[in-house]
LOBAVO-943123 format. One record per residue: residue in three letters; x, y, z of N, C-alpha, C, O in turn. Coordinates in steps of 0.001 Angstrom, whole numbers, plus 500000, padded with zeros to 6 digits. Each point is the difference from the previous one (the first is absolute). Last residue first. Example, Ala and Ser with C-alpha at 12.3 -4.5 7.8 and 13.67 -1.06 7.14 Angstrom:
SER512850497750507080500820501190500060499230501090500730500509501108500169
ALA499781493172499761499110501190500000500900501200500000501036499981500665
end
This chain:
LYS461187499176513885499176500839499104498673499391499681499210500592499264
GLY504322497305503399499200500968500737499078500826499120499007500554500471
GLU504286496333497865498863499282500589499059500962500694498796499749500053
ALA505227501948498153499140499564498904498759499272500528498915500141499436
ALA504465501198503620499308501178499479499032499618498874498918500578499894
LYS503868496090501872499021500384501024499175501204499513498790500064500215
LYS504804498513497139498953498996499974498878500372500965498819499862499680
MET505080502783500300499224500225498775498815499029499920498902500386499599
ARG504146499078503934499270501257500187499115500288498784498864500450500146
ALA504068495883499687498911499714500930499137501247500191498775499904500078
GLY505100500600497345499034499135499323498794499707500879498860500054499539
GLU504805502408502311499252500780499008498935499155499308498881500474499800
TYR504610498462503737498563499879500237499154500739498972498786500106500174
LYS506037499895499570499645498621500329498490499824500092499459499013499501
MET502482505333499890500034499203498773499524498569500264499308499414499167
LYS501128503468504525498926500479499138499924499175498722498909499647499551
THR504652499566503379498748499504500569498823500393499120499097499199499760
ARG505115502522499120499974498555499773498685499402500490499401499165499322
GLU501362505392501577499742499781498569499936498508499677499146499573499223
LYS502062501699505168498606500368499749499618499736498542498910499499499725
LYS505580499927501547499170498955500605498519500256499706499251499081499670
LEU503907504208499055500077498816499146499101498878500511499340499322499212
THR500972504559503446499401500339498710499975498782499081498971499695499396
LYS503273499984504755498543500027500178499295500270498674498973499389499707
TYR505749500767500308499516498648500273498483499968500084499349499158499381
ALA502878504989500236499993499274498734499439498597500202499255499505499154
SER499599504942503688500709498731500160499878499228498692498895499663499573
ALA500745505874502248499571498902499140500858498764500238501208500092500222
GLU499774504085501986498772499398500517499604498752499210499504499035500582
LYS504170503654498032500346499337501262498790499240500554500143498911500555
GLU499319503772495614500767498801499672500381499219501254500061498771499979
GLU497810505374500522499057499055499390500695498680499657499427498923500166
GLY503124504740501379499232499397501088499029498944499483499774498976500646
THR504648501929496458498858500783500479499282499250501114500192498798500184
ILE505136501184498271498803499164500027498866500816500608500154500607501060
ALA504130501493496153499501499682501338498728499165499887499200500198499085
ARG504637499503497090499055500997500514499517499543501370500203498852500393
ALA503711500166495201499464499708501322499065501119500440500194501168499661
LYS500715497514495087500514500826501098499303499654501314498799499730500020
VAL502070496809495971498945500914500415500525500760501202500540499404500933
ARG502159498016494795499759500194501421498861500987500227499855500983499273
LEU501486497306496322500807499191500896499611500138501466500046499030500756
ALA496598501319494972500936500875500700500731499185501053499406499143500655
PRO498883497872495417499404500973500912501079500868500641501190499693499929
ARG499011498037495081500436499777501374499391501065500906499994501181499654
GLU498549496446495417500209501234500754500397499667501428499364499173500654
VAL501665497788494986499085500082501130500318501270500773501154500263500338
PRO499653497644494299500457500808501136498921500109501085498829500239499706
ILE502100495696496848498990501022500219500468500826501203500146499462501097
ILE502927497541497568499267500025498742498951501105500069499873500812499083
GLU504955498402503562498603500407500112499368500056498619500431500760499133
LYS504034497825501161499418499420501209498513500302500080499200499128500341
LEU503263500443494870499887500939501109499371499310501207499212499066499848
THR501579499197495611500908499571501063499965500954501192500794499866500931
ASN496296498438494337500066500997501063500888499470501127499700498966500596
GLN500564499836494005499599499488501303500181501090501047501022500685500026
ALA498184498931494337500670500722501079499461499489501326498788499978500212
VAL501588497370494917499097500536501014500818500690501086500985499452500494
ASN500083497841495252500149501468500027499069500665501020499482501091499760
GLN500828493961499909501280500509499502500166501514500194501023500439500526
LEU495175496296500465500715500724501060501291500662499530500681500644500797
GLU496337496465496550499302501251500305500757500852501029499739501198500120
SER501900494493498621499952500812498783499326501351500241500364500993499371
LYS499830495569504021501239500765499844499952500931498795500566501093500037
PRO494762497517502454501077499359499229501192500930499801499847501221499987
THR496932499035504364500033500506498630501149499336499243501090499841500551
ASP496261497752503619501088500928499709499938500423498536499557499232499146
GLY497512497432502684499554501373500224501083501028499756499695501184499858
LYS501672493917501557498775500297499267499553501417500341499959500371501173
LYS505216498838499372498796499354500506498803500409499148500087500922499188
VAL505766498867500906498790500511499355498798499216500504500018498769500032
GLY504513500169501202499496501171500709498709500546499431499299500760500667
LYS503269495565497424499365499577501249499372501169500764499084499801500798
LYS503464500797495110498697499382499749499276499622501286498770500025500044
GLY504726504149499991500016498607499560498598499450499861499019500669500325
SER502136503220503294500331499852498589500039498514499646500155499154500880
LYS496608503125502996501344499468499773500254499913498501499060499957499206
LYS496894502016502230500820500219501192501439499570499775500930500683500428
PRO495781501198495585500282498774500742500926500285501178500865500872499913
PHE495685502838498200501362499519499770500195498702500778499529499892501132
ILE495949502653496841500579499343501165501353499421499625500106499153499113
LEU496296504932499188501019499048499549500675499422501235500537500739500825
LEU494648502198497715500893499451501010500950498975499396499574499079499304
LYS496671503265498517501297500674499895501048499401500935501188500298499872
SER494298498139500081500442499849498613501382500620499805500754499561499131
LYS496946500785505040500629498697499813500483499802498572500938499237499766
TYR496801504805501269501171499865500858500717498690499691501203499991499739
end
């Protein structure tokens, strides 16, 4: 990758050239990419169709679920240590 990489100077003239830039002699016949997108990125669907909220979704609390997971992660090391000592 780096062997093929050609770095164009930001400014013209001697003051604009910095260490690591490709010399002018090598940049004469190089095609420069002027497109906005170099690597195309897949765009997701614009909209998800509306639907009715299920009873299960109404019962579930996102806050409680996240809080429980955070607590579990916080005390996981202590729980593992206690289990290792118990064996």
